[in-house]
N, C-alpha and C positions, 0 to 999 in steps of 0.2 A: 504494500500500500504506500502511495506517495506521501512522504512526510511533508514535502513542499506544499501540497494541496491543503493539508490541515493547517499548516503554519500561515498560509495565505489567508484562509477564511477566519482563522483565529485572530489574526491581526485586524482584519476588516471589522470584526465584531468584538474587539477586545474589551470595550467598556461594558457591553451587555453580558458577555461571558464572565468577565472579571467580577461584576456585581453579583451574578448568580453564584459564582464560586465563593465569594465572600459571605453571602447569606447562608450557603450550605455549610461552610466552615463554622460559622456561628451556631448554626443548628447542630452541627456535630459536637461543638463544645458543650452546648446545653444537654445534648444526649448523653455525654460522658458524665455530667454532674448528676443526672437523675438517678442512676443505679446506686450511687454512693449515698445520696440522701435517703432513698427508699430503704437501703440496707440498714442505715442508722435507726430508722423508725422500726423496721422489723426486728432488728436486734434488741432494741429497747423494749419492744412488746414481749419478745421471747424471754428476755432476762433483764428485767428493769433494774435490778439491784446489782447486776454484774459489774465487775471492775472494768470490764472491757466495753461497757456501754458507751454510746455516743456522748461526747461532751456537751453537745447542744441540747437545750430543752426540747421536749417533744413538739410543743406548739411552734417553736421557732423553726425546727427542722421541717415540719409539715408546711409551714408558710413558704419556706424557701423552695420546697418541692413543688408546690402549686405555682409559684412564680416561674420556676424553671419549665414546667409543663406548658404554661400559657405562652411563655416566650418561644418555646420550641414549636408550638402550634402556629403562632404568628409568623415565625421565620419560614416554616415549611409552606404555608399558604402563599406568602410573598414570593418565595423562591419558585414555587410551582407556576404562579402567574407569569413571572418574568421568563421562566424557561419556555413556557408555551408561546409567549410573544416572540422571544428570540428564535424559537424553532420555526414559526410561521414566516418570520422575516427572512431568515436564511433560506428557507424553502422557496420563497418568492424570488429572491435574488438568484438562486441556483437555476430556477426555471427560466428566468429571463436570460441568463448567460447561455444556457444550452440552446434556447430558442433562437437567440441572436446568432449564435455560431452556426447552427443548422441552417438557418435562413440564408447565410452567406456562403454556404457550400456550393460547389459546382453542381449542375443538374445531374451529372453522371453519378454523384454520390446518391442522390435520391432515386436514380434509375436502378441502382443495385441494392439499396437498403430497403428492408421491409418497413412499411409505414407503421406497423404495429410495434416494432422495436423502438422507433423514434418516439412514438406516442407514449409508450410505457416509460421510457427514460425521462421524458419531460413532465410526466404526470405523477404517477405514484412512486416510482423507484427513487427519485431524489429525496423523498421523505426519509429514507434510511440515513442519508448523509446529514440532513438537517437535525434529525433526532440525535444522531451520534454526537454532533457538535454541541448542541444546546443542552442536551440532557446527560449523556454519558460522560463526555470529556469535562464539561463544566462541573459535574458532580464528583468526578474522580478524586480531587484533593480532599473533599469532605469524607469520602469513604476510606481513604488512606489514613486520614487523621483519626477517624473513629476506630479503625482496626489497630493502629499504632497506640492510641491512647488506652484502649481497653486492654491490650496486651501488656502495656507498661504497668497499668494498675494491678493486673494479675500477678506480675512478677514482684511488684512492691508488696502485695499482700502475702504471697507465699510462692517463692521461686520454685520450690520442689513440685508443687502441683501445677504451676504455670508451664512447666516443661512439656506437659501433655499437649498443649496447644500447637507449638511449632512442629511436633511430630506429625500433625495432620496436613501440613503444607504440601509435601510431595504427593499425598493422595489427592488433594484439591487440584494440583497442577495436572496430574495424570488424567483425572476425570474431565477437566476442562478441555484438555487436548483431544481426548476421544470424542467428547460431545461436539467440540468445535469442528472437527473433521466431518462428522456426520451432518452437522447443521449447515456447513458450507455447501455440501452436496445437495441437500434438500432445498436450500435457498436458491441454488441455480436452477433446479427443476421447477420450483414455484414461479420463478421469474419467467422461464421459458413458457410455462403453461399460461401465465397471465398475458404474455405477448401474443401467444397463439389465439387466445380468446378475443383480445382486442382486434387482432388482424381479421379474424372471421367476422366479427360484428361490423367492422368498418367496411369490409368487402361486401357483405350481404346487404347492408343499407345502400351501398353504391349500386349494387346489382339488383335491387328489389324489383324494378320493372321487368327485368329478364326472368327473375325467379318466378314471378307471378305468371308471365307469359308462357313459360314452360311447365307451369303447375308443379314446381319442384319444392314447394314450401316444406313439405314433410321431410324431405332429404336434408334440407338446410337446417331445419329445426333439430333433427337428430344430430347433425354434425356439431351444431352449437352446444346442444345439451351434453354431448360427450366431452367436448372441450371444457365446458363449465364444470362438469362432474370431476374431470381429471384435475382441474385447478383446485376444486374444493378439497379433494382427497389429499393433495400435496400440501395445501395450506393447513389442513388439520394435522397432518404429520409434523409440519414445521411448528405449529402451535403446541402440539403435545411435547415435542422435544424442548421447546423454549420453556413450557410450563414445568417440565420435570427438572431442568437443570438447577434452578434456584432452590426449590424444596429439597432436592437431594443434597445439595451443598449445606443447606441449613440443618438437615438431618445429621450429617456428619458432625457439624458443630454441636448439635444437641446431644449426640452420643458422647462427645467429648465432655460436655457439661455433666452428663450422668456419671461418667467415670470420675470426674472431679468431685461430684457429690458423694460418691462412695468413699473416696480417699478422704475428703473433707470431713465427712461424718465420723470416720475413725479418729481423725486428729482432734475433732471437737470433743469426742468422748474421752480422749486422753488429756484434754485441757490445753492442747497446743494452739488452738484458735478460739476466738470468741464467736458467738452467734452472728454478730454484725459483720465480722470479717468473712465468715462462711457465706452469709447472704450476699455480701458485696461481690465475693468471688464468683458465685453462681450467676448473679445478675450480669456481671461483666462478661462472663463466659457466654451467656445467652445473647448478650449484645453483639458478640462477634458473629452471630449468625446473620445479622443484617448486612454488614459489608461483605460477608462470604457470599450470600445470595446475590447482592448487588454486583459483586465481581463476576459471578457466573453470568448474570444477565448482560453485564457490560461486554463480556467475551462474545456472547451471542450477537449483540448489536454490532460488535466489531466485525464479525464474520459476514453479516449481511451488508454492512457498509462497505466492506472490502470488495465484495463482488460488484456492487453498484459503482464504486469508484473506478474499478478496473474498466468497466464498460464506458463510463463517462470519459475517462482519460483517453480511451481508444478513439472516441469521437472528437474530443477537443484537440487531439494530436494531429488530426487531418487538417491540411491547409485549406483555408477558405479561398474562394475565387479571388484572384488578384484584382487590384484596382479600387478597393473600398477605402483605402487610405493612400494619400499621395496621388501622383498622376497629374496630368495636364487638365486644368479646368476648361470646360467648354460651355459657353452660353447658348449660342444657336448656330448650328452648322449651315453651310451653304447647300450641302447635299451631294457632293461629288464622292462616289463610291468606287473602290477598286479591289478586285481580287487578283492577286499575283502569285501564280504557281502554288495555289493552296492545295494541301493534302489533308485528308481527314477520314477517319473511320471510327465507328462506335466500337466499344470494347468487345473483343472476341468475335468480331464480324469483319467481313471483307471491306476494303476501303470504299468509301462513297465517292471521294474525289482523289485523283492521283496527280492532276495538274490542271486546276481550274484557273482560268484567266478571264476576267470580265471587268469592263469599265462602264460606269453609269455616270452620265454628266449631270450637273446640278439642274434641277427642274425637269429632268427627263422622266417619262412614264414608260416603264418596260413591263411586258407580260412574260411570265415564265410558264412554259408548258412542258409536257413530257410524260412518259409512262410513270406509273406508280413505282416508287422506290428508287428513282434516279437521283434524288437528293434536292428536290425543290425546296421543301420545308427545311432541310438541313442547312441549305445555303443561308437562309434568313436567320436561323438559330446561331450560326457562326457569326453573322453580322451583328447580332444582338449580344454576342459573347456569352451565350448560354453554354457553349462548348468552345474549346480552344483548338485551332488547327494544329496538326502535328508538324506541319511545315508550311512555308509560304507566309504571305502578308496580306492582311485585309486593311484597307485604308479608308479614312473619312476625311475629305478635304485635304488629301495628301499626307495625313498623319496616321501612323499605325494605330488602330483602335486599341491595341494593348497599352498604349501610352496614356490614354485618357482615363480619368476617374470614371469607374464603371457606371455609376448612377447618372453622371452627366451625359455619358454616351447614350444610355438607354432613354433618357428624357428627349432625345432627338427623334424618337420613333413613335408613331402611332401604329401599334401592332394588333392585328386581328388574326388570331390563330384559327386553325380549321375547326376546332371545338370551342364553342363560346364558353369562356370561363366566367361564370356568374356566381354570386353568392346570395345567401338568404338575407335580403334587405329590400329596400324600395328601388324602383326603377331609377329614381334620381341618384341614389347612392351608388348604384351600379354604373351609371354613366360617368359620374364624377369620381370613380374609383381611385382611392389613394389621395383624394383631395376633398376638402369640405364642400358639401353641396349647398350649404346655407348661403343665401344671397346670390346664388349663381343660376337661378331658375331660368332666366332668359337665355343664357349660354347653353344650358342643358336642353331646353326646348329647341333651340336652333340646331344643335347636333342631332337630336332625335328627328327633326324635320328633314335634314339632309340625308339621314340614313333610312328614310321612308318608314320611320317608326311612329310618326305623329298620329296617324290615323287610328291605329289600334290603341295607342296610349290614351287618347282623349275618350275612347269608348269604355275604358276601364272605370270602375266605381270611384277610385281615388286618384285617377290620373297618374302623374309621375311619382306619386307617393304610394302607389300600389306595391304591396309586398309580393315578391315573385317566388319565394321558396328556395330550398337548397338547389343549387345549379340551375335556377330559373325553371323549376319543374312545372310551375303554373302557367308557363308560356309555351307556345308552339316552337318548333325548331326554327322556323323562319323568324319569329318574333325575337327569340334569343339571339339570333345572328344579327338582327337589326340593332339590338341593344349593345352588343359587342362592337359593332361598327360605329355606333354613336359615341361610344366611349373613346375610340381612337380619334374621331373627328373633334370631340370636345377638347382634347389636349392641344389641338392646333399646332402640331409639330412640323418641322421642315421636311420630314421623311415619313411616308406611309408604307407599311407592309401589310398587304391584304392577302392572306393565305386562304383561298377559296371562301372569301368573305361574303359572296352572294350565292353560294351553292344551293341554299334553301329558299332563295327568292323565287317568286313566280316571274315569268318573262316580263310582265308589265311592271312589276315592282323593280326589277333589275334595270329596265330601260329608264324608268323614272329616276332611279338612283344615279345612273350614268349622266342623265341630263342635268340633274340638280347639282352634281359634284364637279362638273366641268370647270366652273368658275372657281370653286373652292380649292381645286387641286392645281390650279395654275401657279407656276413658280415653285411647286413642291416636287421633290423626287419621290416617285411612287414605284413600288415593286408589287405587281399583281400576280399571284399564282392562280391561274384559272384556265378553264377550257371553254368557257361560255362566251359565245360571240359578242354579246352586248358589252361585257367587261373587256374583252380583247380590243373592242373598238376604241377604248380609252387610250391604248398604248401607242407610243411613238415607234416602239420596236417590239416585236414578238420573238422571244428566244425559246427555242426548243432544246431542252436539256436532255442529254443522252448519258449513257453509262460513263462513270469516272470523270464527269464534269465536262465532257465534250458537248458542244452545242452548235446549232445552226440558228440563223436569225433572218427575219424578214421585216419589212417596214409596214407600218399601219398608220393612217392619218385619223385623227379624231374627227 
């Protein structure tokens, strides 16, 4: 487990964790006082006239005991509240850090990673780390103080009997080793089962229309039920193991206390100890069961946190896509685009481009055509730096796009992908995606009008404030595509990339879009991926892309 990680987060929250540690140490001090006071009272009751009776009067000792118990309760409540607050704060910060890092990863990371893994790591798994920091580590000094203090008092009362306590330490260590090994294995299985459950749920919700269309609900219910049952059984095994560790450790300490009681009773009968000393010894021996159990639970928390941290460090060790810091700032491009000897291939697949060369002038409208799989969409993804070419250069206004700050680069494009990427929100929020929609109603309506979406929007009960459901499920395919196109037009960028942006338009709607957009697209560089005649008519050049980036072109006048 990385010590650097714990040191980093301990430094970030040093005041909160320090305060929790201070409170638990005070609580530990109060805890160490209670058995001594209780023993004096018990010893005085058992032998009120004994020479070894407590020097304090009964009422004074009882008053001190009540004060100690009240102080202990108050300290424990305050420490618990602060621990919970610190744990949730650390959890939130960890989630934000992981989310930010994952969001900045190249798309090829998301192509290969299971979404369930990412969701599990950012949701419930990081709770292991925050709990370990806020509860386990912060409480460790108090547990050590309690164990050390109780042991010291035992040796002070009777060194001969106290020797029994250290003899149990090797047994404690061996049992924790064995339990920890088993717990680590079970924790890994629990995590894998939870990831599988999340992945199945996420997949089935995404595929619900297909599941219903093929009447396969029963199959998917069984699959989810089996995964849920497997997760439950593993979680129960983990809980049982966790539940057993602490009590078993406490049992060992209790057995030691019984051994002490036997020896102590013999010494008491021989007059070697007073009743108060024997009671104190027993109470402090019993007190040792608390840090013993806490130590066992701490070890279990450590094993779970260890597995989570290993997975977290694997993700954080991956380099994010370059260009998020540094790089050339870019306000607004002219729109000159160049591909020079570009080579690219997806992981474990044949190359898509081996020598792609293409030049697009500022303000030029080109149409890309070609068979499926020749790389039309790949070309624009490279231009957007979703993926990086293995060789060659892609330029914007004569500058390698790799030299620009990546967010500045992407702000130059109005991108409409083949699949309309919509979210559960209003039409206005979807069109203004990534920007506030308040106060921009005129611009949103204008973009919707250019995209030929105005007619169906005004017919909706709430107009542009209508909620459209996940992925725009409450809209038709053509309506979703119009909203996606309106989003690109709303940004008013210098470059448009329209990847089959009108494939679901009817012929009249597409013709109306072409007519309305002629003026809007003047002076903009536009890349249209299409086979539809009306959209092709917008292009100054029609380029037919072939295998490996070879293309032929023809002219077309608007």
